[in-house]
Biopython code that builds the backbone (N, CA, C, O; Angstrom):
import numpy as np
from Bio.PDB.StructureBuilder import StructureBuilder

atoms = [
    (1, "UNK", "N", (31.433, -3.887, 12.276)),
    (1, "UNK", "CA", (30.200, -3.380, 11.719)),
    (1, "UNK", "C", (29.863, -2.128, 12.578)),
    (1, "UNK", "O", (29.994, -2.144, 13.802)),
    (2, "UNK", "N", (29.454, -1.116, 11.935)),
    (2, "UNK", "CA", (29.064, 0.147, 12.644)),
    (2, "UNK", "C", (27.688, 0.038, 13.239)),
    (2, "UNK", "O", (26.876, -0.811, 12.871)),
    (3, "UNK", "N", (27.457, 0.936, 14.176)),
    (3, "UNK", "CA", (26.147, 0.957, 14.784)),
    (3, "UNK", "C", (25.076, 1.260, 13.746)),
    (3, "UNK", "O", (23.973, 0.716, 13.811)),
    (4, "UNK", "N", (25.377, 2.071, 12.851)),
    (4, "UNK", "CA", (24.329, 2.473, 11.817)),
    (4, "UNK", "C", (24.045, 1.210, 10.855)),
    (4, "UNK", "O", (22.906, 0.949, 10.470)),
    (5, "UNK", "N", (25.110, 0.494, 10.519)),
    (5, "UNK", "CA", (24.917, -0.703, 9.758)),
    (5, "UNK", "C", (24.160, -1.779, 10.534)),
    (5, "UNK", "O", (23.329, -2.488, 9.966)),
    (6, "UNK", "N", (24.436, -1.896, 11.790)),
    (6, "UNK", "CA", (23.703, -2.881, 12.612)),
    (6, "UNK", "C", (22.181, -2.469, 12.751)),
    (6, "UNK", "O", (21.334, -3.361, 12.708)),
    (7, "UNK", "N", (21.815, -1.191, 12.911)),
    (7, "UNK", "CA", (20.499, -0.756, 12.950)),
    (7, "UNK", "C", (19.824, -0.965, 11.580)),
    (7, "UNK", "O", (18.662, -1.369, 11.536)),
    (8, "UNK", "N", (20.497, -0.711, 10.509)),
    (8, "UNK", "CA", (19.939, -0.920, 9.192)),
    (8, "UNK", "C", (19.553, -2.383, 8.979)),
    (8, "UNK", "O", (18.488, -2.708, 8.455)),
    (9, "UNK", "N", (20.503, -3.277, 9.428)),
    (9, "UNK", "CA", (20.301, -4.722, 9.301)),
    (9, "UNK", "C", (19.118, -5.091, 10.166)),
    (9, "UNK", "O", (18.263, -5.840, 9.693)),
    (10, "UNK", "N", (19.004, -4.639, 11.362)),
    (10, "UNK", "CA", (17.945, -4.965, 12.247)),
    (10, "UNK", "C", (16.580, -4.550, 11.631)),
    (10, "UNK", "O", (15.581, -5.269, 11.666)),
    (11, "UNK", "N", (16.637, -3.304, 11.055)),
    (11, "UNK", "CA", (15.396, -2.798, 10.362)),
    (11, "UNK", "C", (14.958, -3.653, 9.215)),
    (11, "UNK", "O", (13.771, -3.897, 8.994)),
    (12, "UNK", "N", (15.978, -4.113, 8.473)),
    (12, "UNK", "CA", (15.641, -5.011, 7.306)),
    (12, "UNK", "C", (15.044, -6.289, 7.780)),
    (12, "UNK", "O", (14.075, -6.776, 7.197)),
    (13, "UNK", "N", (15.605, -6.859, 8.843)),
    (13, "UNK", "CA", (15.156, -8.159, 9.387)),
    (13, "UNK", "C", (13.788, -7.943, 9.928)),
    (13, "UNK", "O", (12.939, -8.808, 9.714)),
    (14, "UNK", "N", (13.500, -6.909, 10.585)),
    (14, "UNK", "CA", (12.104, -6.590, 11.127)),
    (14, "UNK", "C", (11.102, -6.487, 9.941)),
    (14, "UNK", "O", (10.010, -7.054, 9.986)),
    (15, "UNK", "N", (11.503, -5.760, 8.900)),
    (15, "UNK", "CA", (10.608, -5.615, 7.751)),
    (15, "UNK", "C", (10.370, -6.968, 7.134)),
    (15, "UNK", "O", (9.219, -7.239, 6.790)),
    (16, "UNK", "N", (11.298, -7.812, 6.966)),
    (16, "UNK", "CA", (11.120, -9.052, 6.421)),
    (16, "UNK", "C", (10.266, -10.011, 7.316)),
    (16, "UNK", "O", (9.513, -10.836, 6.800)),
    (17, "UNK", "N", (10.395, -9.889, 8.589)),
    (17, "UNK", "CA", (9.624, -10.716, 9.466)),
    (17, "UNK", "C", (8.145, -10.279, 9.482)),
    (17, "UNK", "O", (7.250, -11.109, 9.636)),
    (18, "UNK", "N", (7.907, -8.995, 9.325)),
    (18, "UNK", "CA", (6.551, -8.487, 9.250)),
    (18, "UNK", "C", (5.913, -8.866, 7.959)),
    (18, "UNK", "O", (4.705, -9.101, 7.925)),
    (19, "UNK", "N", (6.661, -8.938, 6.892)),
    (19, "UNK", "CA", (6.186, -9.404, 5.570)),
    (19, "UNK", "C", (5.851, -10.869, 5.669)),
    (19, "UNK", "O", (4.854, -11.298, 5.088)),
    (20, "UNK", "N", (6.622, -11.647, 6.365)),
    (20, "UNK", "CA", (6.456, -13.037, 6.528)),
    (20, "UNK", "C", (5.144, -13.332, 7.273)),
    (20, "UNK", "O", (4.337, -14.151, 6.832)),
    (21, "UNK", "N", (4.955, -12.666, 8.380)),
    (21, "UNK", "CA", (3.730, -12.829, 9.166)),
    (21, "UNK", "C", (2.524, -12.362, 8.410)),
    (21, "UNK", "O", (1.446, -12.939, 8.553)),
    (22, "UNK", "N", (2.668, -11.348, 7.620)),
    (22, "UNK", "CA", (1.549, -10.875, 6.781)),
    (22, "UNK", "C", (1.226, -11.897, 5.657)),
    (22, "UNK", "O", (0.057, -12.088, 5.322)),
    (23, "UNK", "N", (2.213, -12.525, 5.100)),
    (23, "UNK", "CA", (2.011, -13.526, 4.101)),
    (23, "UNK", "C", (1.275, -14.728, 4.745)),
    (23, "UNK", "O", (0.336, -15.259, 4.151)),
    (24, "UNK", "N", (1.677, -15.138, 5.898)),
    (24, "UNK", "CA", (1.032, -16.253, 6.636)),
    (24, "UNK", "C", (-0.361, -15.889, 6.919)),
    (24, "UNK", "O", (-1.256, -16.706, 6.705)),
    (25, "UNK", "N", (-0.609, -14.712, 7.390)),
    (25, "UNK", "CA", (-1.933, -14.264, 7.715)),
    (25, "UNK", "C", (-2.880, -14.354, 6.496)),
    (25, "UNK", "O", (-4.038, -14.754, 6.616)),
    (26, "UNK", "N", (-2.371, -13.988, 5.379)),
    (26, "UNK", "CA", (-3.192, -13.903, 4.148)),
    (26, "UNK", "C", (-3.368, -15.253, 3.450)),
    (26, "UNK", "O", (-4.217, -15.366, 2.566)),
    (27, "UNK", "N", (-2.615, -16.255, 3.808)),
    (27, "UNK", "CA", (-2.758, -17.553, 3.230)),
    (27, "UNK", "C", (-3.977, -18.291, 3.713)),
    (27, "UNK", "O", (-4.168, -18.496, 4.912)),
    (28, "UNK", "N", (-4.847, -18.710, 2.715)),
    (28, "UNK", "CA", (-6.052, -19.353, 3.043)),
    (28, "UNK", "C", (-5.913, -20.692, 3.879)),
    (28, "UNK", "O", (-6.853, -21.145, 4.532)),
    (29, "UNK", "N", (-4.732, -21.257, 3.810)),
    (29, "UNK", "CA", (-4.496, -22.554, 4.481)),
    (29, "UNK", "C", (-4.178, -22.293, 5.979)),
    (29, "UNK", "O", (-4.150, -23.261, 6.739)),
    (30, "UNK", "N", (-3.936, -21.045, 6.446)),
    (30, "UNK", "CA", (-3.678, -20.747, 7.832)),
    (30, "UNK", "C", (-4.936, -20.858, 8.577)),
    (30, "UNK", "O", (-5.925, -20.246, 8.174)),
    (31, "UNK", "N", (-4.982, -21.601, 9.650)),
    (31, "UNK", "CA", (-6.134, -21.778, 10.536)),
    (31, "UNK", "C", (-6.649, -20.477, 11.051)),
    (31, "UNK", "O", (-5.864, -19.550, 11.249)),
    (32, "UNK", "N", (-7.983, -20.354, 11.290)),
    (32, "UNK", "CA", (-8.535, -19.102, 11.775)),
    (32, "UNK", "C", (-7.934, -18.722, 13.177)),
    (32, "UNK", "O", (-7.681, -17.543, 13.425)),
    (33, "UNK", "N", (-7.718, -19.667, 14.045)),
    (33, "UNK", "CA", (-7.122, -19.314, 15.325)),
    (33, "UNK", "C", (-5.732, -18.705, 15.224)),
    (33, "UNK", "O", (-5.392, -17.780, 15.962)),
    (34, "UNK", "N", (-4.949, -19.223, 14.322)),
    (34, "UNK", "CA", (-3.555, -18.663, 14.109)),
    (34, "UNK", "C", (-3.697, -17.262, 13.622)),
    (34, "UNK", "O", (-3.018, -16.360, 14.114)),
    (35, "UNK", "N", (-4.590, -17.046, 12.636)),
    (35, "UNK", "CA", (-4.891, -15.670, 12.127)),
    (35, "UNK", "C", (-5.290, -14.732, 13.256)),
    (35, "UNK", "O", (-4.830, -13.593, 13.336)),
    (36, "UNK", "N", (-6.178, -15.251, 14.146)),
    (36, "UNK", "CA", (-6.609, -14.405, 15.260)),
    (36, "UNK", "C", (-5.453, -14.091, 16.207)),
    (36, "UNK", "O", (-5.371, -12.965, 16.699)),
    (37, "UNK", "N", (-4.593, -15.003, 16.472)),
    (37, "UNK", "CA", (-3.447, -14.783, 17.306)),
    (37, "UNK", "C", (-2.465, -13.763, 16.711)),
    (37, "UNK", "O", (-1.966, -12.877, 17.405)),
    (38, "UNK", "N", (-2.192, -13.921, 15.348)),
    (38, "UNK", "CA", (-1.310, -12.953, 14.654)),
    (38, "UNK", "C", (-1.951, -11.572, 14.719)),
    (38, "UNK", "O", (-1.245, -10.585, 14.922)),
    (39, "UNK", "N", (-3.217, -11.477, 14.558)),
    (39, "UNK", "CA", (-3.967, -10.199, 14.615)),
    (39, "UNK", "C", (-3.797, -9.613, 16.009)),
    (39, "UNK", "O", (-3.481, -8.430, 16.141)),
    (40, "UNK", "N", (-4.003, -10.425, 17.068)),
    (40, "UNK", "CA", (-3.871, -9.979, 18.427)),
    (40, "UNK", "C", (-2.443, -9.503, 18.729)),
    (40, "UNK", "O", (-2.300, -8.509, 19.441)),
    (41, "UNK", "N", (-1.354, -10.164, 18.222)),
    (41, "UNK", "CA", (-0.067, -9.789, 18.438)),
    (41, "UNK", "C", (0.306, -8.453, 17.780)),
    (41, "UNK", "O", (1.082, -7.670, 18.327)),
    (42, "UNK", "N", (-0.246, -8.223, 16.638)),
    (42, "UNK", "CA", (0.004, -6.919, 15.928)),
    (42, "UNK", "C", (-0.804, -5.863, 16.641)),
    (42, "UNK", "O", (-0.292, -4.773, 16.898)),
    (43, "UNK", "N", (-2.057, -6.149, 16.970)),
    (43, "UNK", "CA", (-2.906, -5.178, 17.684)),
    (43, "UNK", "C", (-2.340, -4.772, 18.972)),
    (43, "UNK", "O", (-2.318, -3.580, 19.277)),
    (44, "UNK", "N", (-1.853, -5.733, 19.794)),
    (44, "UNK", "CA", (-1.323, -5.435, 21.062)),
    (44, "UNK", "C", (-0.079, -4.592, 21.008)),
    (44, "UNK", "O", (0.193, -3.763, 21.875)),
    (45, "UNK", "N", (0.683, -4.845, 19.923)),
    (45, "UNK", "CA", (1.880, -4.027, 19.728)),
    (45, "UNK", "C", (1.549, -2.520, 19.451)),
    (45, "UNK", "O", (2.227, -1.599, 19.906)),
    (46, "UNK", "N", (0.480, -2.362, 18.688)),
    (46, "UNK", "CA", (0.107, -1.079, 18.224)),
    (46, "UNK", "C", (-0.846, -0.283, 19.154)),
    (46, "UNK", "O", (-0.990, 0.931, 19.011)),
    (47, "UNK", "N", (-1.479, -0.979, 20.088)),
    (47, "UNK", "CA", (-2.368, -0.279, 21.018)),
    (47, "UNK", "C", (-1.687, 0.697, 21.929)),
    (47, "UNK", "O", (-0.584, 0.419, 22.399)),
    (48, "UNK", "N", (-2.290, 1.827, 22.200)),
    (48, "UNK", "CA", (-1.617, 2.803, 23.073)),
    (48, "UNK", "C", (-1.691, 2.466, 24.584)),
    (48, "UNK", "O", (-1.156, 3.201, 25.414)),
    (49, "UNK", "N", (-2.367, 1.337, 24.929)),
    (49, "UNK", "CA", (-2.402, 0.984, 26.335)),
    (49, "UNK", "C", (-1.970, -0.517, 26.455)),
    (49, "UNK", "O", (-2.032, -1.277, 25.489)),
    (50, "UNK", "N", (-1.550, -0.885, 27.633)),
    (50, "UNK", "CA", (-1.090, -2.239, 27.894)),
    (50, "UNK", "C", (-1.892, -2.870, 28.990)),
    (50, "UNK", "O", (-2.635, -2.174, 29.681)),
    (51, "UNK", "N", (-1.769, -4.206, 29.185)),
    (51, "UNK", "CA", (-2.470, -4.853, 30.238)),
    (51, "UNK", "C", (-1.867, -4.452, 31.560)),
    (51, "UNK", "O", (-2.584, -4.301, 32.550)),
    (52, "UNK", "N", (-0.548, -4.275, 31.594)),
    (52, "UNK", "CA", (0.164, -3.858, 32.758)),
    (52, "UNK", "C", (0.758, -2.427, 32.324)),
    (52, "UNK", "O", (1.568, -2.344, 31.401)),
    (53, "UNK", "N", (0.329, -1.358, 33.010)),
    (53, "UNK", "CA", (0.849, -0.084, 32.637)),
    (53, "UNK", "C", (2.390, 0.068, 32.647)),
    (53, "UNK", "O", (3.049, -0.573, 33.465)),
    (54, "UNK", "N", (2.957, 0.866, 31.795)),
    (54, "UNK", "CA", (4.376, 0.929, 31.710)),
    (54, "UNK", "C", (5.032, 1.650, 32.877)),
    (54, "UNK", "O", (6.233, 1.492, 33.096)),
    (55, "UNK", "N", (4.253, 2.461, 33.652)),
    (55, "UNK", "CA", (4.910, 3.148, 34.717)),
    (55, "UNK", "C", (5.165, 2.233, 35.917)),
    (55, "UNK", "O", (5.799, 2.683, 36.872)),
    (56, "UNK", "N", (4.709, 0.976, 35.925)),
    (56, "UNK", "CA", (5.038, 0.013, 36.919)),
    (56, "UNK", "C", (6.505, -0.514, 36.618)),
    (56, "UNK", "O", (6.717, -1.130, 35.574)),
    (57, "UNK", "N", (7.420, -0.295, 37.449)),
    (57, "UNK", "CA", (8.841, -0.717, 37.132)),
    (57, "UNK", "C", (8.926, -2.155, 36.750)),
    (57, "UNK", "O", (8.268, -2.999, 37.358)),
    (58, "UNK", "N", (9.739, -2.466, 35.734)),
    (58, "UNK", "CA", (10.052, -3.770, 35.216)),
    (58, "UNK", "C", (8.861, -4.406, 34.607)),
    (58, "UNK", "O", (8.873, -4.655, 33.401)),
    (59, "UNK", "N", (7.808, -4.697, 35.359)),
    (59, "UNK", "CA", (6.624, -5.431, 34.855)),
    (59, "UNK", "C", (5.978, -4.698, 33.709)),
    (59, "UNK", "O", (5.494, -5.316, 32.761)),
    (60, "UNK", "N", (5.968, -3.398, 33.789)),
    (60, "UNK", "CA", (5.231, -2.608, 32.742)),
    (60, "UNK", "C", (5.840, -2.843, 31.307)),
    (60, "UNK", "O", (5.104, -2.881, 30.321)),
    (61, "UNK", "N", (7.191, -2.996, 31.222)),
    (61, "UNK", "CA", (7.802, -3.218, 29.980)),
    (61, "UNK", "C", (7.927, -4.747, 29.682)),
    (61, "UNK", "O", (8.003, -5.196, 28.539)),
    (62, "UNK", "N", (7.941, -5.449, 30.737)),
    (62, "UNK", "CA", (8.174, -6.978, 30.532)),
    (62, "UNK", "C", (6.929, -7.572, 29.839)),
    (62, "UNK", "O", (7.044, -8.536, 29.081)),
    (63, "UNK", "N", (5.762, -7.006, 30.095)),
    (63, "UNK", "CA", (4.629, -7.651, 29.393)),
    (63, "UNK", "C", (4.662, -7.567, 27.864)),
    (63, "UNK", "O", (4.145, -8.432, 27.157)),
    (64, "UNK", "N", (5.287, -6.498, 27.389)),
    (64, "UNK", "CA", (5.506, -6.376, 25.924)),
    (64, "UNK", "C", (6.505, -7.436, 25.443)),
    (64, "UNK", "O", (6.385, -7.951, 24.331)),
    (65, "UNK", "N", (7.432, -7.736, 26.239)),
    (65, "UNK", "CA", (8.455, -8.722, 25.880)),
    (65, "UNK", "C", (7.962, -10.104, 26.027)),
    (65, "UNK", "O", (8.620, -11.013, 25.520)),
    (66, "UNK", "N", (6.851, -10.361, 26.681)),
    (66, "UNK", "CA", (6.338, -11.707, 26.961)),
    (66, "UNK", "C", (5.127, -11.957, 26.099)),
    (66, "UNK", "O", (5.017, -12.983, 25.428)),
    (67, "UNK", "N", (4.221, -11.004, 26.129)),
    (67, "UNK", "CA", (2.899, -11.365, 25.509)),
    (67, "UNK", "C", (2.954, -11.404, 23.929)),
    (67, "UNK", "O", (2.366, -12.291, 23.310)),
    (68, "UNK", "N", (3.639, -10.470, 23.334)),
    (68, "UNK", "CA", (3.662, -10.491, 21.867)),
    (68, "UNK", "C", (4.484, -11.720, 21.332)),
    (68, "UNK", "O", (4.006, -12.336, 20.379)),
    (69, "UNK", "N", (5.668, -12.120, 21.863)),
    (69, "UNK", "CA", (6.313, -13.333, 21.414)),
    (69, "UNK", "C", (5.480, -14.551, 21.676)),
    (69, "UNK", "O", (5.431, -15.447, 20.833)),
    (70, "UNK", "N", (4.806, -14.626, 22.835)),
    (70, "UNK", "CA", (3.944, -15.770, 23.115)),
    (70, "UNK", "C", (2.835, -15.913, 22.173)),
    (70, "UNK", "O", (2.519, -17.038, 21.784)),
    (71, "UNK", "N", (2.202, -14.841, 21.762)),
    (71, "UNK", "CA", (1.136, -14.890, 20.803)),
    (71, "UNK", "C", (1.751, -15.338, 19.385)),
    (71, "UNK", "O", (1.151, -16.161, 18.694)),
    (72, "UNK", "N", (2.871, -14.812, 19.008)),
    (72, "UNK", "CA", (3.510, -15.240, 17.771)),
    (72, "UNK", "C", (3.865, -16.729, 17.795)),
    (72, "UNK", "O", (3.652, -17.455, 16.824)),
    (73, "UNK", "N", (4.415, -17.161, 18.939)),
    (73, "UNK", "CA", (4.783, -18.545, 19.040)),
    (73, "UNK", "C", (3.574, -19.443, 18.912)),
    (73, "UNK", "O", (3.601, -20.440, 18.192)),
    (74, "UNK", "N", (2.508, -19.083, 19.616)),
    (74, "UNK", "CA", (1.237, -19.874, 19.516)),
    (74, "UNK", "C", (0.732, -19.909, 18.107)),
    (74, "UNK", "O", (0.423, -20.984, 17.592)),
    (75, "UNK", "N", (0.643, -18.837, 17.501)),
    (75, "UNK", "CA", (0.159, -18.694, 16.117)),
    (75, "UNK", "C", (1.034, -19.524, 15.141)),
    (75, "UNK", "O", (0.494, -20.223, 14.284)),
    (76, "UNK", "N", (2.355, -19.454, 15.262)),
    (76, "UNK", "CA", (3.191, -20.190, 14.327)),
    (76, "UNK", "C", (3.112, -21.728, 14.644)),
    (76, "UNK", "O", (3.321, -22.550, 13.753)),
    (77, "UNK", "N", (2.819, -22.087, 15.878)),
    (77, "UNK", "CA", (2.688, -23.528, 16.154)),
    (77, "UNK", "C", (1.463, -24.123, 15.648)),
    (77, "UNK", "O", (1.373, -25.344, 15.525)),
    (78, "UNK", "N", (0.428, -23.262, 15.320)),
    (78, "UNK", "CA", (-0.820, -23.748, 14.736)),
    (78, "UNK", "C", (-0.808, -23.796, 13.241)),
    (78, "UNK", "O", (-1.695, -24.427, 12.666)),
    (79, "UNK", "N", (0.169, -23.153, 12.537)),
    (79, "UNK", "CA", (0.194, -23.064, 11.157)),
    (79, "UNK", "C", (0.895, -24.354, 10.588)),
    (79, "UNK", "O", (1.946, -24.735, 11.103)),
    (80, "UNK", "N", (0.371, -24.980, 9.612)),
    (80, "UNK", "CA", (1.037, -26.187, 9.065)),
    (80, "UNK", "C", (2.451, -25.877, 8.606)),
    (80, "UNK", "O", (2.733, -24.776, 8.134)),
    (81, "UNK", "N", (3.352, -26.868, 8.749)),
    (81, "UNK", "CA", (4.725, -26.617, 8.438)),
    (81, "UNK", "C", (4.928, -26.369, 6.909)),
    (81, "UNK", "O", (5.823, -25.612, 6.532)),
    (82, "UNK", "N", (4.152, -26.964, 6.081)),
    (82, "UNK", "CA", (4.354, -26.801, 4.616)),
    (82, "UNK", "C", (4.062, -25.284, 4.255)),
    (82, "UNK", "O", (4.716, -24.696, 3.393)),
    (83, "UNK", "N", (3.076, -24.714, 4.946)),
    (83, "UNK", "CA", (2.715, -23.372, 4.658)),
    (83, "UNK", "C", (3.926, -22.444, 5.067)),
    (83, "UNK", "O", (4.370, -21.570, 4.322)),
    (84, "UNK", "N", (4.394, -22.713, 6.277)),
    (84, "UNK", "CA", (5.521, -21.891, 6.788)),
    (84, "UNK", "C", (6.759, -22.045, 5.833)),
    (84, "UNK", "O", (7.379, -21.047, 5.467)),
    (85, "UNK", "N", (7.088, -23.245, 5.458)),
    (85, "UNK", "CA", (8.249, -23.505, 4.500)),
    (85, "UNK", "C", (8.058, -22.772, 3.163)),
    (85, "UNK", "O", (8.972, -22.170, 2.600)),
    (86, "UNK", "N", (6.792, -22.867, 2.694)),
    (86, "UNK", "CA", (6.543, -22.207, 1.415)),
    (86, "UNK", "C", (6.828, -20.736, 1.452)),
    (86, "UNK", "O", (7.519, -20.190, 0.592)),
    (87, "UNK", "N", (6.265, -20.080, 2.502)),
    (87, "UNK", "CA", (6.480, -18.624, 2.614)),
    (87, "UNK", "C", (7.846, -18.231, 3.006)),
    (87, "UNK", "O", (8.295, -17.148, 2.631)),
    (88, "UNK", "N", (8.560, -19.065, 3.762)),
    (88, "UNK", "CA", (9.959, -18.800, 4.058)),
    (88, "UNK", "C", (10.768, -18.844, 2.783)),
    (88, "UNK", "O", (11.675, -18.035, 2.590)),
    (89, "UNK", "N", (10.419, -19.863, 1.837)),
    (89, "UNK", "CA", (11.145, -20.038, 0.599)),
    (89, "UNK", "C", (10.905, -18.728, -0.262)),
    (89, "UNK", "O", (11.824, -18.192, -0.881)),
    (90, "UNK", "N", (9.702, -18.288, -0.258)),
    (90, "UNK", "CA", (9.387, -17.102, -1.067)),
    (90, "UNK", "C", (10.117, -15.875, -0.531)),
    (90, "UNK", "O", (10.561, -15.028, -1.306)),
    (91, "UNK", "N", (10.245, -15.774, 0.821)),
    (91, "UNK", "CA", (10.901, -14.630, 1.397)),
    (91, "UNK", "C", (12.425, -14.729, 1.161)),
    (91, "UNK", "O", (13.058, -13.702, 0.915)),
    (92, "UNK", "N", (13.009, -15.882, 1.226)),
    (92, "UNK", "CA", (14.455, -16.040, 0.921)),
    (92, "UNK", "C", (14.779, -15.882, -0.523)),
    (92, "UNK", "O", (15.881, -15.460, -0.876)),
    (93, "UNK", "N", (13.825, -16.216, -1.382)),
    (93, "UNK", "CA", (14.062, -16.176, -2.775)),
    (93, "UNK", "C", (13.918, -14.834, -3.450)),
    (93, "UNK", "O", (14.324, -14.632, -4.594)),
    (94, "UNK", "N", (13.309, -13.901, -2.682)),
    (94, "UNK", "CA", (13.010, -12.600, -3.295)),
    (94, "UNK", "C", (14.229, -11.681, -3.186)),
    (94, "UNK", "O", (15.065, -11.867, -2.303)),
    (95, "UNK", "N", (14.332, -10.722, -4.048)),
    (95, "UNK", "CA", (15.405, -9.758, -4.009)),
    (95, "UNK", "C", (14.885, -8.461, -3.470)),
    (95, "UNK", "O", (13.749, -8.074, -3.747)),
    (96, "UNK", "N", (15.712, -7.778, -2.696)),
    (96, "UNK", "CA", (15.164, -6.518, -2.082)),
    (96, "UNK", "C", (15.848, -5.330, -2.666)),
    (96, "UNK", "O", (15.542, -4.197, -2.295)),
]
sb = StructureBuilder()
sb.init_structure("model")
sb.init_model(0)
sb.init_chain("A")
sb.init_seg("    ")
for serial, (resi, resn, name, xyz) in enumerate(atoms, 1):
    if name == "N":
        sb.init_residue(resn, " ", resi, " ")
    sb.init_atom(name, np.array(xyz, "f"), 0.0, 1.0, " ", f" {name:<3s}", serial, name[0])
structure = sb.get_structure()
């Protein structure tokens, strides 16, 4: 597989993941705390500043690799399993 094909696949997976999180966020059965954590994860990713500045070696970039996945993990753990399964089924069943 070429580098271009790998990047295209990675981009597609990222697009699908964002659509999945968006669907979970919009579902009325998603608890408010999970919605807040999803919102925080997206907001933290898009904010121009970090809790730990990027110019600090290693730690500056490590916070992005720890905080966002931790927020997503916590949010997903609060969402009922049937809601996650339903939206995963919809995502797998769609054609792109």
